[in-house]
Short mmCIF file of the C-alpha atoms (twelve columns), coordinates in Angstrom:
data_MODEL
# 
_entry.id   MODEL 
# 
loop_
_atom_site.group_PDB 
_atom_site.id 
_atom_site.type_symbol 
_atom_site.label_atom_id 
_atom_site.label_alt_id 
_atom_site.label_comp_id 
_atom_site.label_asym_id 
_atom_site.label_seq_id 
_atom_site.Cartn_x 
_atom_site.Cartn_y 
_atom_site.Cartn_z 
_atom_site.pdbx_PDB_model_num 
ATOM 1   C CA . UNK A 1   11.245  -8.907  17.711  1 
ATOM 2   C CA . UNK A 2   11.551  -12.804 17.427  1 
ATOM 3   C CA . UNK A 3   13.289  -14.442 20.698  1 
ATOM 4   C CA . UNK A 4   16.158  -15.812 19.012  1 
ATOM 5   C CA . UNK A 5   17.566  -12.285 17.785  1 
ATOM 6   C CA . UNK A 6   17.147  -12.748 13.903  1 
ATOM 7   C CA . UNK A 7   15.019  -10.353 12.548  1 
ATOM 8   C CA . UNK A 8   11.749  -10.872 11.049  1 
ATOM 9   C CA . UNK A 9   10.920  -9.819  7.773   1 
ATOM 10  C CA . UNK A 10  8.050   -7.534  7.173   1 
ATOM 11  C CA . UNK A 11  6.013   -6.838  4.148   1 
ATOM 12  C CA . UNK A 12  3.930   -3.703  3.960   1 
ATOM 13  C CA . UNK A 13  1.528   -3.363  1.335   1 
ATOM 14  C CA . UNK A 14  0.632   -0.320  0.696   1 
ATOM 15  C CA . UNK A 15  -1.964  1.033   -2.452  1 
ATOM 16  C CA . UNK A 16  -4.384  3.664   -2.875  1 
ATOM 17  C CA . UNK A 17  -7.977  2.741   -2.257  1 
ATOM 18  C CA . UNK A 18  -9.775  0.098   -5.288  1 
ATOM 19  C CA . UNK A 19  -5.987  -0.750  -6.775  1 
ATOM 20  C CA . UNK A 20  -5.710  -4.363  -5.617  1 
ATOM 21  C CA . UNK A 21  -3.899  -4.102  -2.207  1 
ATOM 22  C CA . UNK A 22  -6.484  -6.907  -0.832  1 
ATOM 23  C CA . UNK A 23  -5.934  -9.114  -3.736  1 
ATOM 24  C CA . UNK A 24  -1.706  -8.474  -3.268  1 
ATOM 25  C CA . UNK A 25  -2.557  -9.348  0.248   1 
ATOM 26  C CA . UNK A 26  -4.212  -12.582 0.045   1 
ATOM 27  C CA . UNK A 27  -1.851  -13.477 -2.769  1 
ATOM 28  C CA . UNK A 28  1.659   -12.795 -0.288  1 
ATOM 29  C CA . UNK A 29  -0.364  -14.260 2.483   1 
ATOM 30  C CA . UNK A 30  -0.534  -18.132 0.448   1 
ATOM 31  C CA . UNK A 31  3.208   -17.399 -0.303  1 
ATOM 32  C CA . UNK A 32  3.520   -17.719 3.675   1 
ATOM 33  C CA . UNK A 33  3.333   -14.309 4.815   1 
ATOM 34  C CA . UNK A 34  1.059   -14.344 8.190   1 
ATOM 35  C CA . UNK A 35  -1.333  -11.969 8.442   1 
ATOM 36  C CA . UNK A 36  -2.704  -12.139 11.798  1 
ATOM 37  C CA . UNK A 37  -4.814  -14.796 13.989  1 
ATOM 38  C CA . UNK A 38  -7.571  -16.325 12.000  1 
ATOM 39  C CA . UNK A 39  -10.383 -14.574 13.446  1 
ATOM 40  C CA . UNK A 40  -8.480  -10.997 13.551  1 
ATOM 41  C CA . UNK A 41  -8.047  -11.029 9.479   1 
ATOM 42  C CA . UNK A 42  -11.217 -9.633  7.540   1 
ATOM 43  C CA . UNK A 43  -11.325 -12.503 4.845   1 
ATOM 44  C CA . UNK A 44  -14.537 -11.793 4.128   1 
ATOM 45  C CA . UNK A 45  -15.379 -8.916  1.250   1 
ATOM 46  C CA . UNK A 46  -18.762 -7.362  0.292   1 
ATOM 47  C CA . UNK A 47  -20.552 -5.916  -3.025  1 
ATOM 48  C CA . UNK A 48  -17.138 -3.730  -3.741  1 
ATOM 49  C CA . UNK A 49  -14.495 -6.345  -2.254  1 
ATOM 50  C CA . UNK A 50  -15.934 -9.766  -3.696  1 
ATOM 51  C CA . UNK A 51  -12.478 -11.069 -2.023  1 
ATOM 52  C CA . UNK A 52  -12.026 -9.849  0.813   1 
ATOM 53  C CA . UNK A 53  -10.044 -7.296  2.553   1 
ATOM 54  C CA . UNK A 54  -6.917  -9.302  4.123   1 
ATOM 55  C CA . UNK A 55  -6.908  -6.465  6.554   1 
ATOM 56  C CA . UNK A 56  -5.914  -6.923  10.757  1 
ATOM 57  C CA . UNK A 57  -9.091  -6.029  11.994  1 
ATOM 58  C CA . UNK A 58  -6.723  -4.256  15.112  1 
ATOM 59  C CA . UNK A 59  -4.759  -2.681  12.646  1 
ATOM 60  C CA . UNK A 60  -7.644  -1.000  10.526  1 
ATOM 61  C CA . UNK A 61  -9.777  0.265   13.692  1 
ATOM 62  C CA . UNK A 62  -6.488  1.237   15.314  1 
ATOM 63  C CA . UNK A 63  -5.219  3.908   12.019  1 
ATOM 64  C CA . UNK A 64  -9.253  4.649   11.680  1 
ATOM 65  C CA . UNK A 65  -8.532  6.146   15.403  1 
ATOM 66  C CA . UNK A 66  -5.782  7.843   14.738  1 
ATOM 67  C CA . UNK A 67  -7.228  9.247   11.697  1 
ATOM 68  C CA . UNK A 68  -10.227 10.630  12.988  1 
ATOM 69  C CA . UNK A 69  -8.021  12.486  16.022  1 
ATOM 70  C CA . UNK A 70  -6.102  14.217  13.399  1 
ATOM 71  C CA . UNK A 71  -9.793  15.331  11.970  1 
ATOM 72  C CA . UNK A 72  -9.142  13.652  8.993   1 
ATOM 73  C CA . UNK A 73  -10.784 9.874   7.264   1 
ATOM 74  C CA . UNK A 74  -9.638  8.065   4.586   1 
ATOM 75  C CA . UNK A 75  -10.806 9.937   1.988   1 
ATOM 76  C CA . UNK A 76  -8.914  13.119  2.648   1 
ATOM 77  C CA . UNK A 77  -6.714  14.663  0.087   1 
ATOM 78  C CA . UNK A 78  -4.533  17.018  2.402   1 
ATOM 79  C CA . UNK A 79  -1.299  15.948  4.256   1 
ATOM 80  C CA . UNK A 80  -1.407  15.337  8.138   1 
ATOM 81  C CA . UNK A 81  -0.135  18.079  9.691   1 
ATOM 82  C CA . UNK A 82  3.769   18.675  10.216  1 
ATOM 83  C CA . UNK A 83  5.283   16.068  12.757  1 
ATOM 84  C CA . UNK A 84  1.901   14.744  13.096  1 
ATOM 85  C CA . UNK A 85  3.177   11.443  14.444  1 
ATOM 86  C CA . UNK A 86  4.950   13.364  17.610  1 
ATOM 87  C CA . UNK A 87  1.469   14.206  19.073  1 
ATOM 88  C CA . UNK A 88  0.921   13.463  22.555  1 
ATOM 89  C CA . UNK A 89  -2.670  12.730  21.479  1 
ATOM 90  C CA . UNK A 90  -1.872  9.536   19.605  1 
ATOM 91  C CA . UNK A 91  0.885   8.100   21.930  1 
ATOM 92  C CA . UNK A 92  -1.905  5.648   23.250  1 
ATOM 93  C CA . UNK A 93  -2.154  4.605   19.990  1 
ATOM 94  C CA . UNK A 94  1.143   3.886   19.004  1 
ATOM 95  C CA . UNK A 95  1.283   1.944   21.989  1 
ATOM 96  C CA . UNK A 96  -2.199  -0.060  20.492  1 
ATOM 97  C CA . UNK A 97  -0.433  -0.768  17.547  1 
ATOM 98  C CA . UNK A 98  2.587   -2.114  19.283  1 
ATOM 99  C CA . UNK A 99  1.077   -4.095  21.530  1 
ATOM 100 C CA . UNK A 100 -0.861  -5.787  18.099  1 
ATOM 101 C CA . UNK A 101 2.723   -6.337  16.635  1 
ATOM 102 C CA . UNK A 102 3.837   -7.771  19.945  1 
ATOM 103 C CA . UNK A 103 0.785   -9.901  20.333  1 
ATOM 104 C CA . UNK A 104 -0.167  -11.267 16.987  1 
ATOM 105 C CA . UNK A 105 3.437   -11.267 15.047  1 
ATOM 106 C CA . UNK A 106 6.153   -11.469 17.536  1 
ATOM 107 C CA . UNK A 107 8.166   -14.973 16.620  1 
ATOM 108 C CA . UNK A 108 6.977   -14.953 12.873  1 
ATOM 109 C CA . UNK A 109 9.515   -15.497 10.313  1 
ATOM 110 C CA . UNK A 110 8.170   -13.183 8.129   1 
ATOM 111 C CA . UNK A 111 4.421   -11.583 8.764   1 
ATOM 112 C CA . UNK A 112 2.720   -8.284  7.193   1 
ATOM 113 C CA . UNK A 113 -0.444  -6.281  7.128   1 
ATOM 114 C CA . UNK A 114 -2.541  -4.142  4.841   1 
ATOM 115 C CA . UNK A 115 -4.769  -1.225  5.223   1 
ATOM 116 C CA . UNK A 116 -4.778  1.352   2.548   1 
ATOM 117 C CA . UNK A 117 -4.480  4.227   5.306   1 
ATOM 118 C CA . UNK A 118 -1.211  3.059   5.980   1 
ATOM 119 C CA . UNK A 119 0.080   5.430   3.153   1 
ATOM 120 C CA . UNK A 120 -1.126  8.249   4.577   1 
ATOM 121 C CA . UNK A 121 0.793   7.091   8.487   1 
ATOM 122 C CA . UNK A 122 3.738   5.953   7.090   1 
ATOM 123 C CA . UNK A 123 6.121   8.361   9.081   1 
ATOM 124 C CA . UNK A 124 4.848   7.081   12.180  1 
ATOM 125 C CA . UNK A 125 4.940   3.307   11.209  1 
ATOM 126 C CA . UNK A 126 8.547   3.944   9.876   1 
ATOM 127 C CA . UNK A 127 9.697   4.783   13.309  1 
ATOM 128 C CA . UNK A 128 7.542   2.422   14.919  1 
ATOM 129 C CA . UNK A 129 9.358   -0.182  13.548  1 
ATOM 130 C CA . UNK A 130 12.396  1.093   13.654  1 
ATOM 131 C CA . UNK A 131 12.205  -0.211  16.955  1 
ATOM 132 C CA . UNK A 132 11.432  -3.359  16.398  1 
ATOM 133 C CA . UNK A 133 13.839  -6.316  15.291  1 
ATOM 134 C CA . UNK A 134 12.724  -6.276  11.436  1 
ATOM 135 C CA . UNK A 135 13.693  -5.660  7.919   1 
ATOM 136 C CA . UNK A 136 10.470  -4.298  5.898   1 
ATOM 137 C CA . UNK A 137 9.897   -4.649  2.352   1 
ATOM 138 C CA . UNK A 138 7.397   -2.193  0.738   1 
ATOM 139 C CA . UNK A 139 4.872   -3.559  -1.677  1 
ATOM 140 C CA . UNK A 140 3.546   -0.405  -3.634  1 
ATOM 141 C CA . UNK A 141 0.782   -1.619  -5.600  1 
ATOM 142 C CA . UNK A 142 -0.594  1.104   -8.339  1 
ATOM 143 C CA . UNK A 143 -3.510  1.493   -10.500 1 
ATOM 144 C CA . UNK A 144 -3.992  3.859   -13.414 1 
ATOM 145 C CA . UNK A 145 -5.341  6.949   -11.501 1 
ATOM 146 C CA . UNK A 146 -8.364  6.980   -14.466 1 
ATOM 147 C CA . UNK A 147 -9.753  3.803   -13.407 1 
ATOM 148 C CA . UNK A 148 -9.584  4.179   -9.907  1 
ATOM 149 C CA . UNK A 149 -11.215 7.576   -9.638  1 
ATOM 150 C CA . UNK A 150 -14.299 6.195   -12.302 1 
ATOM 151 C CA . UNK A 151 -14.226 3.415   -9.383  1 
ATOM 152 C CA . UNK A 152 -14.976 5.586   -6.688  1 
ATOM 153 C CA . UNK A 153 -17.431 7.692   -8.748  1 
ATOM 154 C CA . UNK A 154 -19.607 4.113   -8.586  1 
ATOM 155 C CA . UNK A 155 -18.755 3.663   -4.862  1 
ATOM 156 C CA . UNK A 156 -18.762 6.811   -3.325  1 
ATOM 157 C CA . UNK A 157 -20.367 8.973   -5.658  1 
ATOM 158 C CA . UNK A 158 -17.069 11.432  -5.665  1 
ATOM 159 C CA . UNK A 159 -16.048 13.812  -8.225  1 
ATOM 160 C CA . UNK A 160 -13.067 13.110  -10.499 1 
ATOM 161 C CA . UNK A 161 -11.546 16.403  -9.279  1 
ATOM 162 C CA . UNK A 162 -11.754 14.939  -5.481  1 
ATOM 163 C CA . UNK A 163 -10.823 11.546  -6.302  1 
ATOM 164 C CA . UNK A 164 -7.465  12.396  -8.109  1 
ATOM 165 C CA . UNK A 165 -6.314  14.376  -5.399  1 
ATOM 166 C CA . UNK A 166 -6.933  11.471  -2.919  1 
ATOM 167 C CA . UNK A 167 -5.500  9.470   -5.319  1 
ATOM 168 C CA . UNK A 168 -2.608  11.733  -5.546  1 
ATOM 169 C CA . UNK A 169 -2.139  11.779  -1.762  1 
ATOM 170 C CA . UNK A 170 -2.072  7.854   -1.550  1 
ATOM 171 C CA . UNK A 171 0.370   7.379   -4.142  1 
ATOM 172 C CA . UNK A 172 3.204   9.989   -3.853  1 
ATOM 173 C CA . UNK A 173 3.071   9.355   0.039   1 
ATOM 174 C CA . UNK A 174 3.843   5.473   -0.178  1 
ATOM 175 C CA . UNK A 175 6.701   7.172   -3.011  1 
ATOM 176 C CA . UNK A 176 8.071   9.661   -1.079  1 
ATOM 177 C CA . UNK A 177 8.078   8.238   2.881   1 
ATOM 178 C CA . UNK A 178 9.495   4.378   0.972   1 
ATOM 179 C CA . UNK A 179 12.176  6.510   -0.520  1 
ATOM 180 C CA . UNK A 180 15.883  4.747   -0.456  1 
ATOM 181 C CA . UNK A 181 14.044  1.955   1.421   1 
ATOM 182 C CA . UNK A 182 13.443  -1.877  0.152   1 
ATOM 183 C CA . UNK A 183 10.381  -1.795  -2.223  1 
ATOM 184 C CA . UNK A 184 8.915   -2.966  -5.130  1 
ATOM 185 C CA . UNK A 185 5.674   -1.101  -7.066  1 
ATOM 186 C CA . UNK A 186 3.104   -4.076  -8.640  1 
ATOM 187 C CA . UNK A 187 0.499   -2.768  -11.949 1 
ATOM 188 C CA . UNK A 188 -2.821  -3.610  -10.755 1 
ATOM 189 C CA . UNK A 189 -3.567  -4.587  -14.674 1 
ATOM 190 C CA . UNK A 190 -0.520  -6.292  -15.682 1 
ATOM 191 C CA . UNK A 191 -0.722  -8.352  -12.578 1 
ATOM 192 C CA . UNK A 192 -4.532  -9.719  -12.887 1 
ATOM 193 C CA . UNK A 193 -3.485  -10.669 -16.202 1 
ATOM 194 C CA . UNK A 194 -0.062  -11.927 -15.548 1 
ATOM 195 C CA . UNK A 195 0.159   -13.468 -12.317 1 
ATOM 196 C CA . UNK A 196 1.673   -16.132 -12.346 1 
ATOM 197 C CA . UNK A 197 4.586   -14.545 -14.323 1 
ATOM 198 C CA . UNK A 198 4.328   -11.391 -11.650 1 
ATOM 199 C CA . UNK A 199 3.855   -13.608 -8.092  1 
ATOM 200 C CA . UNK A 200 7.729   -15.197 -9.314  1 
ATOM 201 C CA . UNK A 201 9.172   -11.551 -9.111  1 
ATOM 202 C CA . UNK A 202 7.445   -10.901 -5.377  1 
ATOM 203 C CA . UNK A 203 8.960   -14.791 -4.979  1 
ATOM 204 C CA . UNK A 204 12.339  -13.092 -5.700  1 
ATOM 205 C CA . UNK A 205 11.883  -9.629  -4.099  1 
ATOM 206 C CA . UNK A 206 10.804  -11.102 -0.707  1 
ATOM 207 C CA . UNK A 207 13.191  -14.560 -1.137  1 
ATOM 208 C CA . UNK A 208 10.352  -16.415 0.001   1 
ATOM 209 C CA . UNK A 209 9.372   -20.303 -1.313  1 
ATOM 210 C CA . UNK A 210 7.943   -20.240 -4.816  1 
ATOM 211 C CA . UNK A 211 4.442   -21.672 -4.265  1 
ATOM 212 C CA . UNK A 212 3.810   -25.200 -5.027  1 
ATOM 213 C CA . UNK A 213 0.853   -26.795 -6.967  1 
ATOM 214 C CA . UNK A 214 -1.331  -26.697 -4.233  1 
ATOM 215 C CA . UNK A 215 -0.924  -22.837 -3.297  1 
ATOM 216 C CA . UNK A 216 -0.976  -21.990 -7.329  1 
ATOM 217 C CA . UNK A 217 -4.396  -23.861 -7.844  1 
ATOM 218 C CA . UNK A 218 -5.616  -21.471 -4.340  1 
ATOM 219 C CA . UNK A 219 -4.373  -18.457 -6.314  1 
ATOM 220 C CA . UNK A 220 -5.725  -18.897 -9.537  1 
ATOM 221 C CA . UNK A 221 -8.805  -19.664 -8.106  1 
ATOM 222 C CA . UNK A 222 -8.430  -16.445 -6.333  1 
ATOM 223 C CA . UNK A 223 -7.516  -13.945 -9.209  1 
ATOM 224 C CA . UNK A 224 -10.823 -13.241 -11.004 1 
ATOM 225 C CA . UNK A 225 -9.289  -10.750 -14.521 1 
ATOM 226 C CA . UNK A 226 -13.400 -10.446 -14.729 1 
ATOM 227 C CA . UNK A 227 -13.491 -8.491  -11.697 1 
ATOM 228 C CA . UNK A 228 -11.594 -5.601  -13.240 1 
ATOM 229 C CA . UNK A 229 -14.099 -3.031  -14.478 1 
ATOM 230 C CA . UNK A 230 -12.285 -1.014  -16.350 1 
ATOM 231 C CA . UNK A 231 -8.739  -0.997  -17.797 1 
ATOM 232 C CA . UNK A 232 -7.260  2.938   -19.045 1 
ATOM 233 C CA . UNK A 233 -4.103  3.466   -20.685 1 
ATOM 234 C CA . UNK A 234 -1.755  6.370   -19.930 1 
ATOM 235 C CA . UNK A 235 -3.124  8.320   -23.252 1 
ATOM 236 C CA . UNK A 236 -6.529  8.017   -21.746 1 
ATOM 237 C CA . UNK A 237 -5.534  9.556   -18.819 1 
ATOM 238 C CA . UNK A 238 -3.766  12.506  -20.047 1 
ATOM 239 C CA . UNK A 239 -6.947  12.931  -22.471 1 
ATOM 240 C CA . UNK A 240 -8.886  13.394  -18.854 1 
ATOM 241 C CA . UNK A 241 -9.435  17.072  -18.805 1 
ATOM 242 C CA . UNK A 242 -10.387 16.974  -14.979 1 
ATOM 243 C CA . UNK A 243 -6.932  14.682  -14.211 1 
ATOM 244 C CA . UNK A 244 -3.985  17.433  -12.634 1 
ATOM 245 C CA . UNK A 245 -0.796  17.416  -14.200 1 
ATOM 246 C CA . UNK A 246 0.878   15.961  -10.878 1 
ATOM 247 C CA . UNK A 247 -1.480  13.206  -11.467 1 
ATOM 248 C CA . UNK A 248 -0.171  12.045  -14.645 1 
ATOM 249 C CA . UNK A 249 3.899   13.048  -13.548 1 
ATOM 250 C CA . UNK A 250 3.631   10.607  -10.451 1 
ATOM 251 C CA . UNK A 251 1.683   7.551   -12.496 1 
ATOM 252 C CA . UNK A 252 4.409   8.741   -15.306 1 
ATOM 253 C CA . UNK A 253 6.915   7.891   -12.997 1 
ATOM 254 C CA . UNK A 254 5.870   4.696   -11.637 1 
ATOM 255 C CA . UNK A 255 5.374   3.069   -15.615 1 
ATOM 256 C CA . UNK A 256 8.729   4.116   -15.236 1 
ATOM 257 C CA . UNK A 257 9.557   2.318   -12.223 1 
ATOM 258 C CA . UNK A 258 7.533   -0.749  -13.213 1 
ATOM 259 C CA . UNK A 259 10.126  -0.900  -16.708 1 
ATOM 260 C CA . UNK A 260 13.223  -0.417  -14.505 1 
ATOM 261 C CA . UNK A 261 13.702  -1.009  -11.097 1 
ATOM 262 C CA . UNK A 262 17.315  0.082   -11.672 1 
ATOM 263 C CA . UNK A 263 15.487  3.662   -11.584 1 
ATOM 264 C CA . UNK A 264 13.316  2.895   -8.656  1 
ATOM 265 C CA . UNK A 265 16.050  2.600   -6.649  1 
ATOM 266 C CA . UNK A 266 18.220  5.486   -8.487  1 
ATOM 267 C CA . UNK A 267 18.983  8.833   -7.182  1 
ATOM 268 C CA . UNK A 268 17.052  10.469  -10.046 1 
ATOM 269 C CA . UNK A 269 13.662  8.830   -8.954  1 
ATOM 270 C CA . UNK A 270 14.293  9.629   -5.357  1 
ATOM 271 C CA . UNK A 271 14.412  12.802  -6.346  1 
ATOM 272 C CA . UNK A 272 12.083  13.232  -8.918  1 
ATOM 273 C CA . UNK A 273 9.295   12.515  -6.246  1 
ATOM 274 C CA . UNK A 274 10.926  14.688  -3.564  1 
ATOM 275 C CA . UNK A 275 10.282  17.224  -5.936  1 
ATOM 276 C CA . UNK A 276 6.738   16.776  -6.998  1 
ATOM 277 C CA . UNK A 277 6.114   16.227  -3.080  1 
ATOM 278 C CA . UNK A 278 7.440   19.325  -1.590  1 
ATOM 279 C CA . UNK A 279 6.207   21.535  -5.147  1 
ATOM 280 C CA . UNK A 280 2.281   19.883  -4.375  1 
ATOM 281 C CA . UNK A 281 2.821   19.692  -0.332  1 
ATOM 282 C CA . UNK A 282 5.153   22.017  0.438   1 
ATOM 283 C CA . UNK A 283 8.200   21.975  3.347   1 
ATOM 284 C CA . UNK A 284 9.179   18.544  3.599   1 
ATOM 285 C CA . UNK A 285 7.717   16.633  6.670   1 
ATOM 286 C CA . UNK A 286 10.503  14.934  8.093   1 
ATOM 287 C CA . UNK A 287 11.691  15.132  11.421  1 
# 
């Protein structure tokens, strides 16, 4: 995609809503990852996202339209139809995303985007970016599902049962559609408390310049552990009667991946993710 012929580096931030994807987007932006032209980036937040969303308006709006065209919305707990990304009615929207990339990110050495809906639309993105001259890295941000469902209960009035299923679809999709690719898991709670250590791991993963003192000061003023309204343990998740066994299983995989990057890239992990995906959503939906 860069005129020089050298591949751009692309950072795709994945994660369920209410899981720290906005925080991660801003932090990698401070590391030099281009998120779009300033007038296109939603840097202002609201009552439930005080530090801003850090989303590209064009990408987010187009992804909303794609979901609507498939009779879905962000809070679906059902997988999209098989081979949905080959549906002719979304072709114009795929071209629109391609045009956004060409317009706002061409000739950028490293760029990225964040929109939780991407978790639902990954096969389309994998196909779209395969036609660009890029190397893609996935940062999968995960928060204890118990804290996510409590947050959705407060913000949206969702039942815990519904929210657990939404969390499962987002996170399992993120893991399944990035199997075998360059990826890293970020734990929301741990990052908030230990961001100075964890940001060095992100620097190593993305192979970017470490932050200087000025950038560290900006990061320090941006990360606010006080915004963390709840922090549950895996034991509390297991004791929650509304938590489905598959949610617990997926979160346990995440915990093992956080403890060992070797495990996360292993055939064992890939097969565990594939098996869980198939058992929950039926036949594999790859083309």
